[in-house]
C-alpha positions in Angstrom: 81.0 -46.0 11.7 78.1 -43.9 10.6 78.1 -42.5 7.1 75.8 -40.5 4.9 75.7 -42.3 1.6 74.5 -41.0 -1.8 71.8 -42.7 -3.6 69.6 -42.1 -6.7 65.9 -41.3 -6.3 63.9 -43.8 -8.4 60.4 -42.9 -7.2 58.6 -40.3 -5.0 55.4 -40.8 -3.0 53.5 -37.9 -1.5 50.5 -37.9 0.8 50.0 -34.1 0.5 52.0 -33.7 3.7 55.6 -32.4 3.2 56.8 -34.1 6.4 55.7 -37.6 5.2 57.1 -37.3 1.7 59.2 -40.3 0.9 60.7 -42.1 -2.0 62.6 -45.2 -3.1 66.3 -44.6 -3.4 68.8 -46.9 -5.1 72.2 -47.4 -3.5 74.0 -49.3 -6.3 71.0 -51.6 -6.7 69.9 -51.9 -3.1 66.5 -50.1 -2.9 65.5 -48.4 0.4 62.6 -46.3 1.4 63.9 -42.8 2.4 62.2 -39.8 4.0 62.5 -36.8 1.6 61.1 -34.1 3.9 64.4 -32.2 4.1 64.8 -32.0 0.3 61.5 -30.7 -1.1 63.2 -29.8 -4.3 64.3 -33.3 -5.1 62.9 -35.1 -8.2 63.2 -38.6 -9.7 66.7 -39.1 -11.1 68.4 -36.8 -8.6 71.1 -38.0 -6.2 70.6 -37.4 -2.4 72.9 -37.9 0.6 71.1 -40.2 3.0 71.8 -40.8 6.7 69.7 -43.0 9.0 66.8 -43.1 6.4 66.6 -39.3 5.8 67.8 -37.6 2.7 69.8 -34.6 3.9 70.8 -32.9 0.7 70.8 -33.1 -3.1 74.2 -33.8 -4.8 75.2 -34.1 -8.4 76.1 -37.4 -10.0 79.8 -36.6 -10.1 79.9 -35.9 -6.4 77.9 -39.1 -5.7 80.4 -41.1 -7.8 83.3 -39.6 -5.9 81.8 -40.8 -2.6 81.3 -44.3 -4.1 84.9 -44.4 -5.2 86.1 -43.4 -1.7 83.9 -46.1 -0.1 85.2 -48.7 -2.6 88.8 -47.7 -1.6 87.8 -48.1 2.1 86.1 -51.4 1.3 82.9 -50.0 2.9 80.6 -50.9 0.0 80.2 -54.5 1.1 77.4 -53.5 3.4 75.5 -52.2 0.4 75.8 -55.2 -1.9 72.4 -56.8 -2.8 71.8 -60.2 -1.4 74.6 -60.1 1.2 74.1 -59.8 4.9 76.0 -56.9 6.6 78.7 -58.0 9.0 77.5 -58.3 12.5 79.2 -56.6 15.4 80.8 -59.2 17.8 79.1 -59.5 21.1 80.9 -58.4 24.3 82.3 -61.3 26.2 82.6 -59.5 29.5 79.7 -57.9 31.4 79.6 -54.1 31.2 80.7 -52.1 34.1 77.9 -50.4 36.1 77.5 -46.7 35.3 77.0 -45.7 38.9 77.2 -47.6 42.2 73.9 -49.2 43.4 71.6 -47.0 45.5 71.5 -47.9 49.2 68.5 -49.9 50.3 65.9 -47.9 52.4 
């Protein structure tokens, strides 16, 4: 399942180029480098919603805490715990079906 998860911005780095603006974001103690190009108004201390390494929007702390509560209830925060490896997807045990029949030989 893919989720956009809130995190707190703890630092911002700029190269003068708005598209390469990035920052360090804390997800309950797990620090990740995040692209901040979509949220030019964000400042250190703000909470942002992050999906696949991009901050998509700024949210207030109450909203971020609500999402963390929902994730806790779903037991989805285990992937964000520091020092723990995320669960791996099991490998398929049967070969995948071909998408289309093979082309005839010339």
